[in-house]
MMTF fields as JSON, N, C-alpha, C and O atoms, coordinates in Angstrom:
{
  "mmtfVersion": "1.0.0",
  "mmtfProducer": "UNKNOWN",
  "numBonds": 511,
  "numAtoms": 512,
  "numGroups": 128,
  "numChains": 1,
  "numModels": 1,
  "chainsPerModel": [1],
  "groupsPerChain": [128],
  "chainIdList": ["A"],
  "bondAtomList": [4, 2, 8, 6, 12, 10, 16, 14, 20, 18, 24, 22, 28, 26, 32, 30, 36, 34, 40, 38, 44, 42, 48, 46, 52, 50, 56, 54, 60, 58, 64, 62, 68, 66, 72, 70, 76, 74, 80, 78, 84, 82, 88, 86, 92, 90, 96, 94, 100, 98, 104, 102, 108, 106, 112, 110, 116, 114, 120, 118, 124, 122, 128, 126, 132, 130, 136, 134, 140, 138, 144, 142, 148, 146, 152, 150, 156, 154, 160, 158, 164, 162, 168, 166, 172, 170, 176, 174, 180, 178, 184, 182, 188, 186, 192, 190, 196, 194, 200, 198, 204, 202, 208, 206, 212, 210, 216, 214, 220, 218, 224, 222, 228, 226, 232, 230, 236, 234, 240, 238, 244, 242, 248, 246, 252, 250, 256, 254, 260, 258, 264, 262, 268, 266, 272, 270, 276, 274, 280, 278, 284, 282, 288, 286, 292, 290, 296, 294, 300, 298, 304, 302, 308, 306, 312, 310, 316, 314, 320, 318, 324, 322, 328, 326, 332, 330, 336, 334, 340, 338, 344, 342, 348, 346, 352, 350, 356, 354, 360, 358, 364, 362, 368, 366, 372, 370, 376, 374, 380, 378, 384, 382, 388, 386, 392, 390, 396, 394, 400, 398, 404, 402, 408, 406, 412, 410, 416, 414, 420, 418, 424, 422, 428, 426, 432, 430, 436, 434, 440, 438, 444, 442, 448, 446, 452, 450, 456, 454, 460, 458, 464, 462, 468, 466, 472, 470, 476, 474, 480, 478, 484, 482, 488, 486, 492, 490, 496, 494, 500, 498, 504, 502, 508, 506],
  "bondOrderList": [1, 1, 1, 1, 1, 1, 1, 1, 1, 1, 1, 1, 1, 1, 1, 1, 1, 1, 1, 1, 1, 1, 1, 1, 1, 1, 1, 1, 1, 1, 1, 1, 1, 1, 1, 1, 1, 1, 1, 1, 1, 1, 1, 1, 1, 1, 1, 1, 1, 1, 1, 1, 1, 1, 1, 1, 1, 1, 1, 1, 1, 1, 1, 1, 1, 1, 1, 1, 1, 1, 1, 1, 1, 1, 1, 1, 1, 1, 1, 1, 1, 1, 1, 1, 1, 1, 1, 1, 1, 1, 1, 1, 1, 1, 1, 1, 1, 1, 1, 1, 1, 1, 1, 1, 1, 1, 1, 1, 1, 1, 1, 1, 1, 1, 1, 1, 1, 1, 1, 1, 1, 1, 1, 1, 1, 1, 1],
  "groupList": [{"groupName": "MET", "atomNameList": ["N", "CA", "C", "O"], "elementList": ["N", "C", "C", "O"], "formalChargeList": [0, 0, 0, 0], "bondAtomList": [1, 0, 2, 1, 3, 2], "bondOrderList": [1, 1, 2], "singleLetterCode": "M", "chemCompType": "L-PEPTIDE LINKING"}, {"groupName": "ASP", "atomNameList": ["N", "CA", "C", "O"], "elementList": ["N", "C", "C", "O"], "formalChargeList": [0, 0, 0, 0], "bondAtomList": [1, 0, 2, 1, 3, 2], "bondOrderList": [1, 1, 2], "singleLetterCode": "D", "chemCompType": "L-PEPTIDE LINKING"}, {"groupName": "ILE", "atomNameList": ["N", "CA", "C", "O"], "elementList": ["N", "C", "C", "O"], "formalChargeList": [0, 0, 0, 0], "bondAtomList": [1, 0, 2, 1, 3, 2], "bondOrderList": [1, 1, 2], "singleLetterCode": "I", "chemCompType": "L-PEPTIDE LINKING"}, {"groupName": "ASN", "atomNameList": ["N", "CA", "C", "O"], "elementList": ["N", "C", "C", "O"], "formalChargeList": [0, 0, 0, 0], "bondAtomList": [1, 0, 2, 1, 3, 2], "bondOrderList": [1, 1, 2], "singleLetterCode": "N", "chemCompType": "L-PEPTIDE LINKING"}, {"groupName": "LEU", "atomNameList": ["N", "CA", "C", "O"], "elementList": ["N", "C", "C", "O"], "formalChargeList": [0, 0, 0, 0], "bondAtomList": [1, 0, 2, 1, 3, 2], "bondOrderList": [1, 1, 2], "singleLetterCode": "L", "chemCompType": "L-PEPTIDE LINKING"}, {"groupName": "PRO", "atomNameList": ["N", "CA", "C", "O"], "elementList": ["N", "C", "C", "O"], "formalChargeList": [0, 0, 0, 0], "bondAtomList": [1, 0, 2, 1, 3, 2], "bondOrderList": [1, 1, 2], "singleLetterCode": "P", "chemCompType": "L-PEPTIDE LINKING"}, {"groupName": "HIS", "atomNameList": ["N", "CA", "C", "O"], "elementList": ["N", "C", "C", "O"], "formalChargeList": [0, 0, 0, 0], "bondAtomList": [1, 0, 2, 1, 3, 2], "bondOrderList": [1, 1, 2], "singleLetterCode": "H", "chemCompType": "L-PEPTIDE LINKING"}, {"groupName": "VAL", "atomNameList": ["N", "CA", "C", "O"], "elementList": ["N", "C", "C", "O"], "formalChargeList": [0, 0, 0, 0], "bondAtomList": [1, 0, 2, 1, 3, 2], "bondOrderList": [1, 1, 2], "singleLetterCode": "V", "chemCompType": "L-PEPTIDE LINKING"}, {"groupName": "ALA", "atomNameList": ["N", "CA", "C", "O"], "elementList": ["N", "C", "C", "O"], "formalChargeList": [0, 0, 0, 0], "bondAtomList": [1, 0, 2, 1, 3, 2], "bondOrderList": [1, 1, 2], "singleLetterCode": "A", "chemCompType": "L-PEPTIDE LINKING"}, {"groupName": "THR", "atomNameList": ["N", "CA", "C", "O"], "elementList": ["N", "C", "C", "O"], "formalChargeList": [0, 0, 0, 0], "bondAtomList": [1, 0, 2, 1, 3, 2], "bondOrderList": [1, 1, 2], "singleLetterCode": "T", "chemCompType": "L-PEPTIDE LINKING"}, {"groupName": "PHE", "atomNameList": ["N", "CA", "C", "O"], "elementList": ["N", "C", "C", "O"], "formalChargeList": [0, 0, 0, 0], "bondAtomList": [1, 0, 2, 1, 3, 2], "bondOrderList": [1, 1, 2], "singleLetterCode": "F", "chemCompType": "L-PEPTIDE LINKING"}, {"groupName": "TYR", "atomNameList": ["N", "CA", "C", "O"], "elementList": ["N", "C", "C", "O"], "formalChargeList": [0, 0, 0, 0], "bondAtomList": [1, 0, 2, 1, 3, 2], "bondOrderList": [1, 1, 2], "singleLetterCode": "Y", "chemCompType": "L-PEPTIDE LINKING"}, {"groupName": "GLU", "atomNameList": ["N", "CA", "C", "O"], "elementList": ["N", "C", "C", "O"], "formalChargeList": [0, 0, 0, 0], "bondAtomList": [1, 0, 2, 1, 3, 2], "bondOrderList": [1, 1, 2], "singleLetterCode": "E", "chemCompType": "L-PEPTIDE LINKING"}, {"groupName": "ARG", "atomNameList": ["N", "CA", "C", "O"], "elementList": ["N", "C", "C", "O"], "formalChargeList": [0, 0, 0, 0], "bondAtomList": [1, 0, 2, 1, 3, 2], "bondOrderList": [1, 1, 2], "singleLetterCode": "R", "chemCompType": "L-PEPTIDE LINKING"}, {"groupName": "TRP", "atomNameList": ["N", "CA", "C", "O"], "elementList": ["N", "C", "C", "O"], "formalChargeList": [0, 0, 0, 0], "bondAtomList": [1, 0, 2, 1, 3, 2], "bondOrderList": [1, 1, 2], "singleLetterCode": "W", "chemCompType": "L-PEPTIDE LINKING"}, {"groupName": "SER", "atomNameList": ["N", "CA", "C", "O"], "elementList": ["N", "C", "C", "O"], "formalChargeList": [0, 0, 0, 0], "bondAtomList": [1, 0, 2, 1, 3, 2], "bondOrderList": [1, 1, 2], "singleLetterCode": "S", "chemCompType": "L-PEPTIDE LINKING"}, {"groupName": "GLY", "atomNameList": ["N", "CA", "C", "O"], "elementList": ["N", "C", "C", "O"], "formalChargeList": [0, 0, 0, 0], "bondAtomList": [1, 0, 2, 1, 3, 2], "bondOrderList": [1, 1, 2], "singleLetterCode": "G", "chemCompType": "PEPTIDE LINKING"}, {"groupName": "CYS", "atomNameList": ["N", "CA", "C", "O"], "elementList": ["N", "C", "C", "O"], "formalChargeList": [0, 0, 0, 0], "bondAtomList": [1, 0, 2, 1, 3, 2], "bondOrderList": [1, 1, 2], "singleLetterCode": "C", "chemCompType": "L-PEPTIDE LINKING"}, {"groupName": "GLN", "atomNameList": ["N", "CA", "C", "O"], "elementList": ["N", "C", "C", "O"], "formalChargeList": [0, 0, 0, 0], "bondAtomList": [1, 0, 2, 1, 3, 2], "bondOrderList": [1, 1, 2], "singleLetterCode": "Q", "chemCompType": "L-PEPTIDE LINKING"}, {"groupName": "LYS", "atomNameList": ["N", "CA", "C", "O"], "elementList": ["N", "C", "C", "O"], "formalChargeList": [0, 0, 0, 0], "bondAtomList": [1, 0, 2, 1, 3, 2], "bondOrderList": [1, 1, 2], "singleLetterCode": "K", "chemCompType": "L-PEPTIDE LINKING"}],
  "groupTypeList": [0, 1, 2, 3, 4, 5, 6, 7, 7, 8, 8, 7, 9, 1, 8, 10, 2, 1, 11, 12, 13, 8, 4, 4, 8, 3, 12, 4, 9, 9, 4, 1, 1, 11, 10, 14, 3, 15, 12, 6, 9, 7, 13, 11, 16, 7, 8, 12, 3, 4, 6, 16, 8, 12, 8, 2, 8, 4, 11, 13, 13, 6, 17, 18, 5, 7, 16, 5, 16, 13, 18, 4, 7, 13, 9, 7, 7, 15, 9, 10, 16, 12, 1, 10, 8, 9, 7, 15, 9, 12, 10, 6, 1, 16, 7, 9, 18, 13, 4, 16, 13, 18, 0, 18, 9, 14, 8, 13, 10, 1, 16, 8, 14, 19, 7, 7, 8, 8, 6, 7, 15, 2, 1, 4, 15, 9, 4, 12],
  "groupIdList": [1, 2, 3, 4, 5, 6, 7, 8, 9, 10, 11, 12, 13, 14, 15, 16, 17, 18, 19, 20, 21, 22, 23, 24, 25, 26, 27, 28, 29, 30, 31, 32, 33, 34, 35, 36, 37, 38, 39, 40, 41, 42, 43, 44, 45, 46, 47, 48, 49, 50, 51, 52, 53, 54, 55, 56, 57, 58, 59, 60, 61, 62, 63, 64, 65, 66, 67, 68, 69, 70, 71, 72, 73, 74, 75, 76, 77, 78, 79, 80, 81, 82, 83, 84, 85, 86, 87, 88, 89, 90, 91, 92, 93, 94, 95, 96, 97, 98, 99, 100, 101, 102, 103, 104, 105, 106, 107, 108, 109, 110, 111, 112, 113, 114, 115, 116, 117, 118, 119, 120, 121, 122, 123, 124, 125, 126, 127, 128],
  "secStructList": [7, 7, 5, 1, 7, 2, 2, 2, 2, 2, 2, 2, 2, 2, 2, 2, 2, 2, 2, 2, 2, 2, 2, 2, 2, 6, 7, 2, 2, 2, 2, 2, 2, 2, 5, 7, 7, 1, 6, 6, 7, 3, 3, 3, 7, 1, 1, 7, 3, 3, 3, 1, 2, 2, 2, 2, 2, 2, 2, 2, 2, 2, 1, 7, 7, 7, 7, 6, 6, 7, 3, 3, 3, 3, 3, 3, 3, 3, 3, 3, 6, 6, 6, 3, 3, 3, 3, 3, 3, 3, 3, 3, 7, 1, 1, 1, 1, 7, 3, 3, 3, 3, 3, 3, 3, 3, 3, 3, 3, 6, 6, 3, 3, 3, 3, 3, 3, 3, 3, 3, 3, 3, 7, 4, 4, 4, 7, 7],
  "xCoordList": [0.852, 0.0, 0.893, 1.887, 0.511, 1.245, 0.717, -0.484, 1.61, 1.236, 1.761, 2.914, 0.896, 1.232, 1.775, 2.781, 1.097, 1.424, 1.191, 0.123, 2.159, 2.034, 0.75, 0.145, 0.314, -0.893, -2.151, -3.117, -2.149, -3.305, -3.32, -4.372, -2.158, -2.066, -2.541, -3.277, -2.128, -2.535, -4.05, -4.672, -4.643, -6.092, -6.873, -7.855, -6.446, -7.136, -6.942, -7.878, -5.741, -5.474, -6.365, -6.929, -6.498, -7.376, -8.819, -9.486, -9.301, -10.675, -10.832, -11.829, -9.854, -9.923, -9.91, -10.67, -9.061, -9.0, -10.336, -10.811, -10.935, -12.226, -13.321, -14.21, -13.269, -14.21, -14.086, -15.092, -12.871, -12.634, -13.149, -13.73, -12.937, -13.449, -14.969, -15.546, -15.613, -17.076, -17.564, -18.618, -16.805, -17.17, -17.166, -18.101, -16.118, -16.02, -17.083, -17.557, -17.455, -18.468, -19.886, -20.862, -19.998, -21.284, -22.072, -23.278, -21.367, -21.987, -22.547, -21.858, -23.785, -24.375, -24.445, -24.178, -24.796, -24.89, -23.528, -23.416, -22.494, -21.143, -20.718, -20.147, -20.992, -20.657, -21.395, -20.807, -22.674, -23.443, -22.785, -22.67, -22.359, -21.76, -20.448, -20.082, -19.745, -18.476, -18.664, -17.724, -19.833, -20.072, -20.667, -21.518, -20.211, -20.745, -22.231, -22.639, -23.038, -24.492, -24.916, -25.383, -24.738, -25.022, -25.495, -25.142, -26.287, -26.688, -25.506, -25.582, -24.421, -23.236, -22.233, -21.227, -22.491, -21.609, -21.792, -22.914, -20.679, -20.711, -19.95, -18.882, -20.515, -19.816, -20.054, -21.179, -18.977, -19.038, -18.499, -17.375, -19.295, -18.892, -18.642, -18.646, -18.427, -18.152, -19.339, -19.152, -20.556, -21.745, -22.822, -23.981, -22.458, -23.458, -22.829, -21.642, -23.65, -23.263, -24.232, -25.423, -23.731, -24.595, -24.31, -23.159, -25.373, -25.262, -26.097, -27.309, -25.453, -26.122, -25.974, -25.952, -25.871, -25.694, -26.863, -26.662, -28.071, -29.231, -29.134, -29.439, -28.717, -28.577, -27.487, -27.622, -26.413, -25.323, -25.807, -25.537, -26.517, -27.037, -28.033, -27.997, -28.908, -29.879, -29.171, -29.54, -28.169, -27.393, -26.795, -26.874, -26.205, -25.584, -26.591, -26.215, -27.83, -28.837, -29.313, -30.024, -28.932, -29.369, -28.228, -28.462, -27.008, -25.885, -25.357, -25.624, -24.621, -23.992, -22.851, -22.039, -22.776, -21.686, -20.319, -20.191, -19.324, -17.945, -17.558, -17.884, -16.87, -16.466, -15.384, -14.602, -15.336, -14.369, -12.923, -12.002, -12.709, -11.353, -10.696, -9.56, -11.389, -10.835, -9.51, -9.387, -8.532, -7.206, -6.772, -6.869, -6.298, -5.83, -4.361, -3.579, -4.002, -2.62, -2.312, -3.158, -1.141, -0.656, -1.598, -2.004, -1.936, -2.769, -1.897, -0.836, -2.359, -1.635, -2.566, -3.642, -2.139, -2.877, -2.106, -0.921, -2.778, -2.167, -3.06, -4.27, -2.455, -3.24, -2.749, -1.578, -3.682, -3.409, -3.987, -5.202, -3.123, -3.581, -4.104, -3.691, -5.002, -5.535, -6.882, -7.345, -7.519, -8.919, -9.263, -10.443, -8.265, -8.547, -7.549, -6.357, -8.047, -7.159, -7.72, -8.909, -6.838, -7.255, -6.67, -5.574, -7.422, -6.937, -7.15, -8.27, -6.064, -6.104, -5.597, -4.586, -6.298, -5.864, -6.249, -7.167, -5.535, -5.897, -6.351, -5.963, -7.172, -7.641, -7.881, -8.155, -7.767, -8.15, -9.341, -9.429, -10.256, -11.443, -11.189, -12.058, -10.015, -9.686, -10.204, -9.942, -10.94, -11.52, -10.954, -10.625, -10.845, -10.365, -9.042, -8.541, -8.5, -7.273, -7.564, -6.649, -8.846, -9.2, -8.575, -8.507, -8.127, -7.578, -8.563, -8.926, -8.987, -9.874, -9.101, -7.999, -9.719, -9.115, -10.174, -11.347, -9.734, -10.662, -9.98, -8.855, -10.667, -10.17, -11.253, -12.431, -10.836, -11.768, -11.186, -9.986, -12.047, -11.691, -12.342, -13.551, -11.542, -12.004, -11.884, -10.937, -12.851, -12.796, -13.199, -14.001, -12.624, -12.924, -13.979, -13.821, -15.061, -16.164, -16.306, -16.566, -16.14, -16.292, -15.504, -15.989, -14.299, -13.42, -13.611, -12.829, -14.626, -14.899, -14.557, -14.956, -13.82, -13.449, -14.588, -15.133, -14.943, -16.046, -15.586, -14.784, -16.1, -15.87, -16.827, -18.04, -16.272, -17.109, -17.232, -18.145, -16.31, -16.367, -15.595, -14.571, -16.091, -15.432, -15.601, -16.564, -14.644, -14.689, -14.111, -13.006, -14.849, -14.413, -14.447, -15.421, -13.387, -13.35, -12.562, -11.867, -12.683, -11.942, -10.983, -11.358, -9.751, -8.762, -9.153, -9.02, -9.628, -10.138, -9.075, -9.418, -7.818, -6.765, -6.622, -5.955, -7.252, -7.156, -8.396, -8.48, -9.357, -10.558, -10.207, -9.393, -10.83, -10.567, -11.419, -11.333],
  "yCoordList": [-1.183, 0.0, 1.239, 1.315, 2.193, 3.461, 4.409, 4.674, 4.913, 5.823, 7.217, 7.39, 8.206, 9.626, 9.965, 10.661, 9.465, 9.888, 11.393, 11.868, 12.148, 13.615, 14.144, 15.07, 13.583, 14.106, 13.789, 14.551, 12.681, 12.344, 13.228, 13.734, 13.413, 14.318, 15.712, 16.354, 16.182, 17.518, 17.595, 18.585, 16.565, 16.577, 16.559, 17.287, 15.735, 15.67, 16.978, 17.485, 17.516, 18.799, 19.888, 20.683, 19.936, 20.934, 20.765, 21.751, 19.531, 19.282, 19.703, 20.327, 19.364, 19.719, 21.235, 21.762, 21.934, 23.398, 24.014, 24.955, 23.49, 24.033, 23.685, 24.5, 22.5, 22.134, 23.119, 23.608, 23.404, 24.328, 25.73, 26.403, 26.168, 27.467, 27.493, 28.459, 26.428, 26.342, 26.286, 26.835, 25.627, 25.551, 26.94, 27.307, 27.709, 29.063, 29.996, 30.902, 29.773, 30.608, 30.095, 30.725, 28.959, 28.318, 28.061, 28.295, 27.581, 27.23, 25.809, 24.83, 25.725, 24.437, 23.469, 22.279, 23.955, 23.071, 22.497, 21.316, 23.326, 22.845, 21.816, 20.782, 22.089, 21.12, 19.802, 18.728, 19.881, 18.665, 17.876, 16.653, 18.589, 17.936, 17.236, 16.257, 17.726, 17.1, 15.811, 15.024, 15.577, 14.322, 13.292, 13.614, 12.066, 10.958, 10.848, 10.759, 10.853, 10.803, 9.357, 8.658, 8.934, 7.549, 7.457, 8.287, 6.45, 6.176, 5.651, 5.577, 5.287, 4.756, 5.838, 5.541, 7.074, 8.173, 8.463, 8.478, 8.693, 8.912, 10.189, 10.452, 10.978, 12.149, 12.182, 12.372, 11.994, 12.131, 13.505, 13.849, 14.285, 15.633, 15.738, 14.74, 16.952, 17.206, 16.768, 16.219, 17.008, 16.699, 15.975, 15.942, 15.398, 14.726, 13.53, 13.531, 12.525, 11.345, 11.25, 11.008, 11.438, 11.519, 10.355, 10.073, 9.691, 8.559, 8.853, 9.046, 8.886, 9.136, 10.576, 11.504, 10.745, 12.078, 13.0, 14.197, 12.467, 13.31, 13.871, 15.043, 13.061, 13.531, 14.595, 15.558, 14.417, 15.399, 16.721, 17.784, 16.663, 17.881, 18.589, 19.814, 17.849, 18.446, 19.116, 20.222, 18.464, 19.042, 20.387, 21.36, 20.443, 21.682, 22.832, 23.986, 22.539, 23.59, 24.096, 25.098, 23.419, 23.828, 24.156, 24.716, 23.82, 24.086, 25.506, 26.141, 25.975, 27.288, 27.189, 26.269, 28.117, 28.066, 28.216, 28.796, 27.683, 27.825, 29.294, 29.959, 29.798, 31.204, 31.512, 30.635, 32.754, 33.142, 33.142, 33.211, 33.065, 33.084, 31.714, 31.596, 30.686, 29.319, 29.25, 29.728, 28.648, 28.494, 27.038, 26.435, 26.491, 25.109, 25.042, 25.942, 23.956, 23.711, 22.233, 21.369, 21.957, 20.585, 19.704, 18.634, 20.139, 19.331, 18.274, 18.581, 17.039, 15.924, 15.229, 14.756, 15.173, 14.464, 13.187, 13.235, 12.056, 10.762, 10.073, 9.964, 9.61, 8.944, 7.512, 7.196, 6.668, 5.246, 4.815, 4.683, 4.596, 4.336, 5.622, 6.72, 5.472, 6.617, 7.109, 8.178, 6.333, 6.612, 6.688, 6.729, 6.71, 6.686, 7.573, 7.559, 8.355, 9.279, 9.598, 9.424, 10.067, 10.637, 12.039, 12.315, 12.91, 14.259, 14.471, 14.386, 14.745, 14.996, 16.406, 16.813, 17.148, 18.514, 18.893, 18.326, 19.849, 20.47, 21.887, 22.44, 22.47, 23.825, 24.595, 24.026, 25.908, 26.854, 27.635, 27.907, 27.997, 28.733, 30.223, 30.942, 30.703, 32.116, 32.978, 34.18, 32.382, 33.13, 32.644, 33.448, 31.341, 30.75, 30.022, 29.996, 29.449, 28.657, 27.176, 26.354, 26.846, 25.446, 24.93, 25.63, 23.699, 23.032, 21.964, 21.074, 22.065, 21.06, 20.118, 20.418, 18.955, 17.959, 17.498, 17.341, 17.291, 16.863, 15.808, 15.996, 14.716, 13.678, 13.372, 13.24, 13.263, 12.931, 11.79, 11.747, 10.883, 9.835, 10.203, 10.427, 10.265, 10.659, 9.47, 8.688, 9.345, 8.342, 9.021, 9.955, 8.531, 9.128, 8.289, 7.083, 8.963, 8.339, 9.042, 10.244, 8.316, 8.896, 10.195, 11.16, 10.219, 11.375, 12.462, 13.412, 12.352, 13.392, 12.868, 11.765, 13.665, 13.297, 13.621, 14.724, 12.644, 12.785, 12.35, 11.426, 13.024, 12.604, 11.449, 11.586, 10.314, 9.153, 8.947, 8.265, 9.54, 9.473, 10.658, 11.062, 11.213, 12.365, 12.294, 11.726, 12.883, 12.935, 14.274, 14.637, 15.0, 16.292, 16.19, 15.701, 16.652, 16.613, 17.802, 18.489, 18.026, 19.083, 18.414, 17.487, 18.889, 18.401, 18.932, 20.126, 18.056, 18.479, 19.166, 19.965, 18.88, 19.526, 21.004, 21.742, 21.45, 22.86, 23.661, 24.846, 23.038, 23.772, 24.78, 24.511, 25.934, 26.999, 26.828, 27.631],
  "zCoordList": [0.0, 0.0, 0.0, 0.722, -0.822, -0.885, 0.176, 0.244, 0.993, 2.072, 1.765, 1.372, 1.951, 1.786, 0.402, 0.27, -0.623, -1.983, -2.072, -1.685, -2.568, -2.547, -3.181, -2.641, -4.314, -4.962, -4.154, -4.195, -3.424, -2.595, -1.351, -0.96, -0.73, 0.426, 0.025, 0.774, -1.146, -1.608, -1.804, -1.421, -2.393, -2.635, -1.323, -1.176, -0.375, 0.916, 1.677, 2.295, 1.635, 2.302, 1.73, 2.482, 0.414, -0.212, 0.261, 0.576, 0.313, 0.769, 2.225, 2.588, 3.056, 4.474, 4.665, 5.477, 3.929, 4.038, 3.621, 4.256, 2.563, 2.141, 3.149, 3.396, 3.73, 4.791, 5.954, 6.467, 6.361, 7.476, 7.133, 7.984, 5.891, 5.447, 5.557, 6.057, 5.089, 5.149, 6.593, 6.913, 7.463, 8.875, 9.503, 10.216, 9.239, 9.799, 9.223, 9.909, 7.963, 7.309, 7.575, 7.167, 8.253, 8.528, 7.238, 7.173, 6.225, 4.947, 5.056, 4.772, 5.466, 5.81, 4.636, 4.802, 3.469, 2.307, 1.952, 1.622, 2.018, 1.736, 2.769, 2.419, 4.039, 5.088, 4.864, 4.997, 4.525, 4.226, 3.095, 3.163, 2.058, 0.894, 1.231, 0.581, 2.234, 2.606, 3.404, 3.512, 3.957, 4.666, 3.709, 2.88, 3.835, 3.058, 3.34, 4.498, 2.298, 2.445, 2.695, 1.796, 3.945, 4.3, 5.744, 6.582, 6.017, 7.399, 8.214, 9.44, 7.541, 8.216, 8.607, 9.25, 8.233, 8.614, 10.101, 10.607, 10.793, 12.241, 12.571, 12.017, 13.482, 14.026, 15.53, 15.994, 16.276, 17.729, 18.082, 17.719, 18.785, 19.164, 20.65, 21.37, 21.098, 22.509, 23.365, 24.451, 22.88, 23.683, 22.884, 23.299, 21.747, 20.921, 20.203, 19.876, 19.971, 19.201, 18.036, 18.233, 16.832, 15.66, 14.721, 14.388, 14.304, 13.393, 12.161, 12.255, 11.018, 9.757, 9.3, 10.108, 7.983, 7.405, 7.734, 7.939, 7.786, 8.108, 9.517, 9.736, 10.469, 11.855, 11.961, 12.717, 11.204, 11.219, 10.633, 11.192, 9.516, 8.888, 9.805, 9.919, 10.45, 11.37, 12.542, 12.938, 13.093, 14.193, 13.774, 14.524, 12.596, 12.118, 12.076, 12.28, 11.821, 11.711, 13.068, 13.14, 14.135, 15.469, 16.422, 17.493, 16.05, 16.954, 16.744, 15.723, 17.711, 17.596, 16.586, 16.669, 15.636, 14.656, 15.327, 16.405, 14.665, 15.129, 15.028, 14.045, 16.034, 16.044, 15.027, 14.661, 14.569, 13.537, 14.021, 13.207, 15.339, 15.865, 15.933, 16.392, 15.487, 15.544, 14.792, 13.664, 15.441, 14.837, 14.959, 16.027, 13.859, 13.846, 14.229, 13.923, 14.905, 15.295, 15.031, 15.265, 14.56, 14.414, 13.591, 14.045, 12.42, 11.528, 10.849, 10.306, 10.89, 10.282, 9.29, 9.657, 8.033, 6.992, 6.678, 6.348, 6.782, 6.452, 5.433, 5.627, 4.346, 3.31, 3.13, 3.343, 2.731, 2.58, 1.241, 1.097, 0.269, -1.079, -1.703, -1.332, -2.638, -3.39, -2.864, -3.26, -1.97, -1.656, -0.175, 0.174, 0.705, 2.139, 2.862, 2.554, 3.841, 4.556, 5.931, 6.198, 6.788, 8.066, 8.175, 7.687, 8.824, 9.131, 10.621, 11.125, 11.308, 12.753, 12.989, 12.417, 13.831, 14.109, 15.53, 16.121, 16.049, 17.317, 16.98, 15.951, 17.85, 17.563, 18.85, 19.907, 18.72, 19.773, 19.247, 18.049, 20.134, 19.685, 19.52, 19.026, 19.923, 19.782, 20.909, 20.938, 21.846, 22.959, 24.29, 25.162, 24.438, 25.69, 25.436, 24.312, 26.472, 26.342, 26.093, 26.047, 25.933, 25.7, 24.412, 23.402, 24.481, 23.308, 22.861, 23.629, 21.619, 21.052, 20.152, 19.695, 19.91, 19.027, 18.035, 18.371, 16.831, 15.784, 14.922, 14.46, 14.717, 13.814, 12.792, 13.127, 11.557, 10.483, 9.658, 9.384, 9.275, 8.328, 7.006, 6.944, 5.952, 4.629, 3.675, 3.76, 2.768, 1.706, 0.403, 0.386, -0.68, -1.986, -2.695, -2.882, -3.085, -3.812, -5.149, -5.19, -6.237, -7.579, -7.716, -8.306, -7.175, -7.308, -6.272, -6.234, -5.431, -4.428, -3.033, -2.661, -2.269, -0.904, 0.054, 0.036, 0.894, 1.848, 3.237, 3.374, 4.26, 5.64, 5.926, 5.77, 6.344, 6.666, 8.171, 8.637, 8.929, 10.391, 10.952, 10.4, 12.052, 12.676, 14.185, 14.7, 14.873, 16.334, 16.767, 16.364, 17.577, 18.114, 19.629, 20.202, 20.276, 21.74, 22.264, 21.515, 23.546, 24.236, 25.212, 25.929, 25.232, 26.192, 27.566, 27.837, 28.419, 29.728, 30.578, 31.45, 30.353, 31.146, 30.808, 31.532, 29.7, 29.314, 29.679, 29.358, 30.343, 30.748, 31.829, 32.712, 31.743, 32.722, 33.949, 34.878]
}
């Protein structure tokens, strides 16, 4: 298996950067499009466990948008072959000293990269 092929890393990085842009802009349709449209898609958040693309989309329409001060730290993109990747990052909200963590599993379907699983958490040792 080929790991971290430069063109695959670049494609996943581009998708992740655009996902992050859409997250900060609260572009709900774009965020929906980045998640695999399946009942098997999973997103575990700080205070929610979501199963299925519909549940994730509904959550986005009722949750508080991410603040514009969010800053990513230590983003790691790892790819496995041509169609599978993980993106792990830490983030600060720009307001507090809390450190958040985000992991996404990406898969390529018909040339388009989609999040198939995600997990967001807060490092409890950084709570004020």
